[in-house]
C-alpha atoms as one frame of an Amber mdcrd trajectory, in Angstrom:
protein
  31.884  24.540  30.066  31.101  25.797  26.538  30.491  23.213  23.826  32.989
  22.998  21.041  32.135  24.052  17.504  32.209  20.400  16.352  29.707  19.403
  19.078  27.317  22.217  18.192  27.523  21.295  14.484  26.820  17.635  15.295
  23.778  18.617  17.379  22.498  20.925  14.636  22.962  18.144  12.054  21.043
  15.688  14.259  18.201  18.162  14.776  18.005  18.814  11.026  17.847  15.077
  10.224  15.212  14.601  12.899  13.103  17.442  11.464  13.439  16.058   7.930
  12.423  12.558   9.092   9.350  14.008  10.817   8.455  15.975   7.684   8.892
  12.832   5.536   6.589  10.909   7.863   3.970  13.662   7.653   4.152  13.741
   3.839   3.937   9.934   3.680   0.766  10.027   5.777  -0.785  12.753   3.580
  -0.096  10.832   0.361  -1.138   7.495   1.851  -4.398   8.968   3.128  -5.078
  10.684  -0.214  -4.297   7.663  -2.417  -5.964   5.170  -0.087  -2.900   3.131
   0.806  -2.917   1.645   4.273  -0.392   3.281   6.510   1.682   1.545   9.131
   1.472   4.085  11.957   4.435   2.721  13.925   7.709   4.584  13.702   9.978
   3.043  11.073   7.348   0.631   9.714   6.339   0.958   6.067   3.470  -0.651
   4.192   4.812  -1.903   0.854   3.074  -0.779  -2.336   1.063  -3.635  -3.879
  -0.422  -4.632  -7.212  -3.111  -7.312  -6.882  -4.436  -8.990 -10.003  -6.645
 -11.954 -10.671  -6.919 -14.422 -13.535  -9.502 -17.203 -13.847  -7.024 -19.623
 -12.195  -4.894 -17.613  -9.764  -4.379 -14.485  -7.680  -1.111 -12.578  -8.230
   0.324 -10.081  -5.741   3.385  -7.941  -6.510   4.918  -5.999  -3.612   7.666
  -3.381  -3.904  10.194  -4.061  -1.146  13.515  -2.525  -2.229  16.613  -3.582
  -0.339  14.957  -6.610   1.259  16.802  -9.923   1.068  14.764 -13.133   0.875
  16.215 -14.335   4.193  14.699 -11.258   5.917  11.243 -11.822   4.412   8.268
 -13.596   5.972   5.305 -14.420   3.708   2.191 -16.018   5.186  -0.760 -17.111
   3.044  -4.213 -17.810   4.441  -7.185 -18.792   2.242  -8.511 -15.201   2.274
  -5.485 -13.018   3.101  -1.767 -12.491   2.547   0.637 -11.255   5.211   4.032
  -9.734   4.339   6.720  -8.854   6.884  10.379  -7.951   6.513  12.884  -6.481
   8.903  16.371  -5.388   7.950  19.207  -3.628   9.639  22.542  -2.463   8.370
  25.544  -0.980  10.087  28.360   0.900   8.359  31.563   1.950  10.009  34.311
   4.125   8.572  37.593   4.833  10.277  40.348   7.167   9.203  43.110   9.045
  10.898  41.076  12.191  11.486  37.546  10.867  11.907  35.453   7.920  12.942
  31.872   7.434  11.729  29.308   4.740  12.420  25.832   4.694  10.855  22.948
   2.341  11.493  19.865   1.790   9.377  16.769  -0.133  10.395  13.710  -0.663
   8.234  10.604  -2.775   8.562   7.833  -3.564   6.087   4.520  -4.962   7.224
   1.182  -5.414   5.485  -1.806  -7.753   5.589  -4.179  -7.660   2.623  -7.463
  -9.419   1.918  -7.428 -11.468  -1.281 -10.148 -11.102  -3.948 -10.750 -14.886
  -4.025 -10.122 -17.891  -1.822  -6.742 -19.519  -2.584  -5.041 -22.886  -2.069
  -2.371 -22.097   0.522  -0.313 -25.274  -0.025   0.383 -24.415  -3.681   1.310
 -20.742  -3.289   4.751 -19.679  -4.562   6.790 -16.542  -3.821   9.728 -15.166
  -5.845  11.835 -12.099  -4.992  13.531 -10.389  -7.940  14.897  -6.857  -8.231
  13.234  -5.570  -5.055   9.795  -6.851  -6.140   8.169  -9.787  -4.384   5.788
 -11.777  -6.588   3.354 -14.183  -4.896   1.268 -16.520  -7.086  -1.629 -18.302
  -5.402  -3.926 -20.728  -7.263  -7.634 -20.285  -6.623  -9.732 -22.960  -4.953
 -12.174 -24.886  -7.147 -15.065 -23.179  -5.360 -13.770 -19.685  -6.154 -12.993
 -20.691  -9.768 -16.600 -21.869 -10.187 -18.052 -18.673  -8.729 -18.653 -16.379
 -11.689 -19.967 -12.863 -11.249 -23.542 -12.275 -12.308 -24.554  -8.967 -13.870
 -27.740  -7.414 -12.589 -30.067  -5.026 -14.374 -30.665  -1.878 -12.344 -34.295
  -0.795 -12.127 -35.950   2.338 -10.854 -39.185   1.376  -9.072 -42.362   3.243
  -9.957 -41.125   4.820 -13.176 -41.659   3.393 -16.596 -40.200   4.694 -19.829
 -43.570   6.256 -20.731 -43.722   8.054 -17.362 -40.212   9.432 -17.906 -41.171
  10.712 -21.373 -44.319  12.398 -19.996 -42.229  14.073 -17.278 -40.059  15.702
 -19.930 -43.103  17.275 -21.634 -44.674  18.749 -18.516 -44.795  22.534 -18.436
 -42.046  23.805 -16.188 -42.392  26.723 -13.789 -40.981  29.971 -15.126 -38.115
  30.063 -12.619 -36.796  26.733 -13.876 -37.493  26.998 -17.613 -35.975  30.377
 -18.321 -32.658  30.388 -20.122 -29.656  32.498 -19.257
């Protein structure tokens, strides 16, 4: 039995959406690999974009999670890492005399990041505003006391005088000629 025109158009539309979703996934992987963002390799799972900053007293993480409601969000703080998870689903249904349409959307964010300093987990606070999650975590006393030490870089076996002598040495003709 031949398929109706409406059925063939619906199948073509589905195939086009499927192809576009595959292409979007491929482009996401290319950009994530290039820019160094971790990629969630499961279908439908996204790794939220993060900004991690540090002050002398706290670690601040900002995560872009558009469309996520705070009830759908799970934030877990460990002394050395932060775990973010969110899962949302939405269903829309439209009915009219000549058509009926139902659409479903499912999205999941998931990311675990190491923190630049050890934090006090009991005093961490999270606020969601405008699709951006902000997590403030105070540092432990031990990590506050740890200050970075700058090191002088040395080159063994070469002194300044030896470097100056090397510049005055006669060079072989192949190297010293100018173009």
